C-alpha positions, 0 to 999 in steps of 0.5 A: 476960196474960189477957183477961176477956171483960167487961173486954176490951182494957181489962184487957190495956192496963192489965196489960202497958201495951202500944200501944193499937192492939193490943188494941181489939176487931176493928172490922171486924166488931163495929163496922161491921156492923150489930147486931140493931137495924140500927145499926152499933155504932161510931156512937158515934164516927161513922158508919163506913159512910158516912164514910172518915175514921170508917172509917180511924179505927176500923181504925187500933185494930183489933188484927187490922189491927195485928199486925206482923211483928217485934214482940215480943209477950207471951204472950197468953191470949185468952178469948172465949164462944161466946154473946157477942153483943157480940163474936163469938167469931170475932174473937178467934180471928181475932187469935190466929191472926194473932199465931201466924203472925207468931210470938206465943205465943197461946192461945185459950179459948172457953167454950162456955156463957158470954156476954158476962160470962163464965160464970154462977155463982160455982163456974163463975167461980172455975174460970174465975179459976183457969185465968187464974191458973194461966196468969199463973203458968206465964207468970212461971215460978211454976208448980210 
């Protein structure tokens, strides 16, 4: 399923109704490493740098850490943005590569000029949405 960058894993979770453990951010990177202000993003749920239980809990729902052999993953389109300062493009790239290693049909699309909310401008947003819908129609076997 398509994962628009602004909505992230929640869209995938609702659309596919898959295991929650498979659709979260790469907590190893974005939640543990300190941001620009020096505070890890994960502090909302505890301090993973100083509390092993919080770190283990956050790692338990990281999609990268939870990709498993023998799971029949659906086709996945992961959409990211090069200039996203919240979810670095390397996070979905690592996840897609890991999925491919276990045989999943995963495609990575990286927007080169977009940020966390996707591309700007209505025409660019329409093109992005058209790409995602065309991919979905192909997945459903409805593409011409």
